[in-house]
KOLSE-728925 format. One record per atom (N, C-alpha, C): residue in one letter; atom name; x, y, z. Coordinates in steps of 0.05 Angstrom, whole numbers, plus 5000, padded with zeros to 4 digits. Layout:
residues N
PT	A	CA	X	Y	Z
...
This chain:
residues 99
PT	X	N	2702	0789	9417
PT	X	CA	2685	0812	9413
PT	X	C	2676	0813	9383
PT	X	N	2694	0804	9365
PT	X	CA	2687	0804	9337
PT	X	C	2662	0787	9331
PT	X	N	2658	0766	9347
PT	X	CA	2635	0749	9343
PT	X	C	2609	0764	9350
PT	X	N	2610	0780	9371
PT	X	CA	2587	0796	9379
PT	X	C	2581	0816	9357
PT	X	N	2602	0829	9347
PT	X	CA	2598	0849	9325
PT	X	C	2585	0835	9301
PT	X	N	2595	0811	9295
PT	X	CA	2584	0796	9272
PT	X	C	2555	0790	9277
PT	X	N	2548	0782	9301
PT	X	CA	2520	0776	9307
PT	X	C	2503	0800	9305
PT	X	N	2513	0823	9314
PT	X	CA	2497	0848	9312
PT	X	C	2494	0856	9282
PT	X	N	2515	0852	9266
PT	X	CA	2513	0858	9238
PT	X	C	2492	0840	9224
PT	X	N	2492	0814	9231
PT	X	CA	2472	0796	9220
PT	X	C	2444	0804	9229
PT	X	N	2442	0812	9254
PT	X	CA	2415	0820	9264
PT	X	C	2406	0845	9249
PT	X	N	2424	0864	9245
PT	X	CA	2416	0889	9230
PT	X	C	2408	0883	9202
PT	X	N	2421	0863	9190
PT	X	CA	2415	0855	9162
PT	X	C	2391	0836	9161
PT	X	N	2379	0831	9184
PT	X	CA	2356	0813	9186
PT	X	C	2361	0785	9176
PT	X	N	2386	0776	9181
PT	X	CA	2394	0748	9174
PT	X	C	2394	0731	9199
PT	X	N	2392	0705	9195
PT	X	CA	2392	0687	9218
PT	X	C	2419	0686	9231
PT	X	N	2420	0688	9258
PT	X	CA	2445	0686	9272
PT	X	C	2450	0657	9279
PT	X	N	2466	0644	9262
PT	X	CA	2473	0616	9266
PT	X	C	2504	0613	9261
PT	X	N	2514	0590	9267
PT	X	CA	2543	0585	9265
PT	X	C	2554	0591	9237
PT	X	N	2540	0581	9217
PT	X	CA	2549	0584	9190
PT	X	C	2551	0613	9182
PT	X	N	2530	0629	9188
PT	X	CA	2530	0657	9180
PT	X	C	2551	0673	9196
PT	X	N	2554	0666	9222
PT	X	CA	2574	0680	9238
PT	X	C	2602	0675	9227
PT	X	N	2608	0650	9220
PT	X	CA	2634	0643	9209
PT	X	C	2639	0658	9183
PT	X	N	2619	0661	9166
PT	X	CA	2622	0675	9141
PT	X	C	2629	0705	9146
PT	X	N	2615	0717	9165
PT	X	CA	2620	0746	9170
PT	X	C	2647	0750	9182
PT	X	N	2655	0733	9201
PT	X	CA	2681	0735	9214
PT	X	C	2703	0730	9193
PT	X	N	2700	0710	9176
PT	X	CA	2720	0704	9155
PT	X	C	2721	0727	9135
PT	X	N	2699	0739	9129
PT	X	CA	2699	0762	9110
PT	X	C	2715	0786	9121
PT	X	N	2716	0787	9147
PT	X	CA	2732	0809	9160
PT	X	C	2761	0802	9162
PT	X	N	2768	0778	9153
PT	X	CA	2796	0769	9153
PT	X	C	2806	0759	9180
PT	X	N	2787	0750	9196
PT	X	CA	2794	0740	9223
PT	X	C	2788	0710	9224
PT	X	N	2806	0695	9237
PT	X	CA	2802	0666	9240
PT	X	C	2779	0662	9260
PT	X	N	2760	0646	9251
PT	X	CA	2736	0640	9268
PT	X	C	2743	0619	9289
PT	X	N	2735	0624	9313
PT	X	CA	2739	0605	9335
PT	X	C	2712	0590	9339
PT	X	N	2711	0565	9330
PT	X	CA	2687	0550	9329
PT	X	C	2673	0548	9357
PT	X	N	2689	0544	9378
PT	X	CA	2677	0541	9404
PT	X	C	2664	0567	9414
PT	X	N	2676	0589	9408
PT	X	CA	2665	0615	9416
PT	X	C	2640	0621	9400
PT	X	N	2640	0614	9375
PT	X	CA	2616	0618	9358
PT	X	C	2593	0601	9368
PT	X	N	2599	0576	9374
PT	X	CA	2578	0558	9384
PT	X	C	2566	0569	9410
PT	X	N	2584	0578	9427
PT	X	CA	2575	0588	9453
PT	X	C	2558	0613	9449
PT	X	N	2565	0631	9431
PT	X	CA	2550	0655	9426
PT	X	C	2522	0648	9415
PT	X	N	2521	0631	9396
PT	X	CA	2496	0623	9384
PT	X	C	2478	0611	9405
PT	X	N	2488	0594	9422
PT	X	CA	2473	0582	9444
PT	X	C	2463	0604	9464
PT	X	N	2480	0623	9469
PT	X	CA	2473	0645	9488
PT	X	C	2451	0663	9477
PT	X	N	2450	0666	9451
PT	X	CA	2430	0684	9439
PT	X	C	2403	0671	9433
PT	X	N	2401	0645	9438
PT	X	CA	2376	0631	9434
PT	X	C	2355	0643	9452
PT	X	N	2333	0652	9440
PT	X	CA	2311	0663	9456
PT	X	C	2315	0692	9465
PT	X	N	2337	0705	9457
PT	X	CA	2342	0732	9466
PT	X	C	2331	0752	9445
PT	X	N	2315	0771	9455
PT	X	CA	2305	0792	9437
PT	X	C	2326	0814	9436
PT	X	N	2342	0813	9415
PT	X	CA	2365	0832	9412
PT	X	C	2356	0861	9412
PT	X	N	2334	0866	9398
PT	X	CA	2325	0894	9397
PT	X	C	2318	0904	9425
PT	X	N	2305	0888	9440
PT	X	CA	2298	0896	9468
PT	X	C	2323	0900	9485
PT	X	N	2342	0883	9482
PT	X	CA	2367	0885	9497
PT	X	C	2382	0911	9489
PT	X	N	2383	0916	9464
PT	X	CA	2397	0941	9455
PT	X	C	2382	0966	9464
PT	X	N	2356	0965	9465
PT	X	CA	2340	0987	9474
PT	X	C	2346	0992	9504
PT	X	N	2346	0971	9520
PT	X	CA	2351	0974	9549
PT	X	C	2379	0983	9554
PT	X	N	2398	0975	9537
PT	X	CA	2426	0984	9540
PT	X	C	2428	1013	9534
PT	X	N	2413	1023	9514
PT	X	CA	2413	1051	9507
PT	X	C	2401	1068	9529
PT	X	N	2380	1058	9542
PT	X	CA	2368	1072	9564
PT	X	C	2387	1075	9588
PT	X	N	2402	1053	9594
PT	X	CA	2421	1054	9616
PT	X	C	2444	1073	9609
PT	X	N	2453	1073	9585
PT	X	CA	2475	1091	9577
PT	X	C	2466	1120	9578
PT	X	N	2441	1126	9573
PT	X	CA	2431	1153	9572
PT	X	C	2424	1164	9600
PT	X	N	2422	1146	9620
PT	X	CA	2415	1155	9647
PT	X	C	2438	1171	9659
PT	X	N	2432	1192	9675
PT	X	CA	2453	1208	9688
PT	X	C	2468	1191	9708
PT	X	N	2494	1196	9710
PT	X	CA	2511	1180	9727
PT	X	C	2508	1187	9756
PT	X	N	2503	1212	9763
PT	X	CA	2504	1221	9791
PT	X	C	2479	1219	9807
PT	X	N	2457	1213	9796
PT	X	CA	2432	1211	9811
PT	X	C	2423	1238	9821
PT	X	N	2435	1248	9843
PT	X	CA	2427	1273	9855
PT	X	C	2443	1297	9843
PT	X	N	2464	1292	9829
PT	X	CA	2480	1314	9818
PT	X	C	2465	1328	9795
PT	X	N	2470	1353	9791
PT	X	CA	2457	1368	9769
PT	X	C	2470	1358	9743
PT	X	N	2457	1365	9721
PT	X	CA	2467	1356	9695
PT	X	C	2495	1367	9690
PT	X	N	2500	1391	9697
PT	X	CA	2526	1403	9693
PT	X	C	2548	1389	9709
PT	X	N	2542	1382	9734
PT	X	CA	2561	1367	9750
PT	X	C	2567	1340	9738
PT	X	N	2546	1327	9728
PT	X	CA	2550	1300	9717
PT	X	C	2568	1302	9692
PT	X	N	2564	1322	9676
PT	X	CA	2580	1325	9652
PT	X	C	2609	1330	9660
PT	X	N	2614	1346	9680
PT	X	CA	2641	1352	9688
PT	X	C	2655	1327	9699
PT	X	N	2640	1311	9714
PT	X	CA	2651	1286	9724
PT	X	C	2658	1267	9702
PT	X	N	2640	1265	9682
PT	X	CA	2645	1247	9659
PT	X	C	2669	1257	9643
PT	X	N	2672	1283	9639
PT	X	CA	2695	1293	9624
PT	X	C	2721	1287	9639
PT	X	N	2720	1286	9665
PT	X	CA	2744	1281	9681
PT	X	C	2754	1253	9678
PT	X	N	2736	1234	9671
PT	X	CA	2744	1206	9668
PT	X	C	2763	1203	9644
PT	X	N	2784	1188	9647
PT	X	CA	2801	1183	9624
PT	X	C	2786	1167	9603
PT	X	N	2794	1171	9578
PT	X	CA	2780	1157	9556
PT	X	C	2782	1127	9558
PT	X	N	2804	1116	9569
PT	X	CA	2807	1087	9572
PT	X	C	2784	1076	9590
PT	X	N	2778	1089	9612
PT	X	CA	2757	1079	9629
PT	X	C	2730	1079	9615
PT	X	N	2725	1098	9598
PT	X	CA	2700	1099	9583
PT	X	C	2698	1075	9564
PT	X	N	2721	1069	9551
PT	X	CA	2721	1047	9532
PT	X	C	2717	1021	9547
PT	X	N	2730	1017	9570
PT	X	CA	2727	0993	9585
PT	X	C	2698	0990	9595
PT	X	N	2686	1012	9603
PT	X	CA	2658	1010	9613
PT	X	C	2639	1003	9590
PT	X	N	2644	1013	9566
PT	X	CA	2628	1006	9543
PT	X	C	2631	0977	9536
PT	X	N	2655	0967	9537
PT	X	CA	2660	0938	9531
PT	X	C	2646	0921	9552
PT	X	N	2647	0928	9577
PT	X	CA	2633	0913	9598
PT	X	C	2603	0913	9593
PT	X	N	2592	0935	9585
PT	X	CA	2564	0937	9580
PT	X	C	2555	0919	9557
PT	X	N	2571	0918	9536
PT	X	CA	2564	0900	9513
PT	X	C	2566	0871	9521
PT	X	N	2586	0863	9537
PT	X	CA	2588	0835	9545
PT	X	C	2564	0827	9563
PT	X	N	2554	0846	9578
PT	X	CA	2531	0840	9595
PT	X	C	2506	0834	9579
PT	X	N	2504	0846	9555
PT	X	CA	2481	0841	9538
PT	X	C	2478	0813	9530
PT	X	N	2501	0800	9525
PT	X	CA	2500	0773	9514
PT	X	C	2510	0752	9533
PT	X	N	2509	0757	9559
PT	X	CA	2515	0737	9579
PT	X	C	2544	0729	9578
């Protein structure tokens, strides 16, 4: 996951997302870089419009969960979910962005 965060940070800084830059960001965070995971991520991001992917992820996250349920009912259902489930759903959403 730290590699994805590093890639997003590089993207935000308008720097090239390549193996060397990713390794530098991960190392600066005090984490050992896994070369194979970094290579895989760089290859996966080739040709991906990150801004477009982030925008579509934001739209999906903002959509109401219940479809036919009123806004109040959706909010109540979401509040009833444990925080762990919300964190796991967010992590799954991020991994879907980058294949």
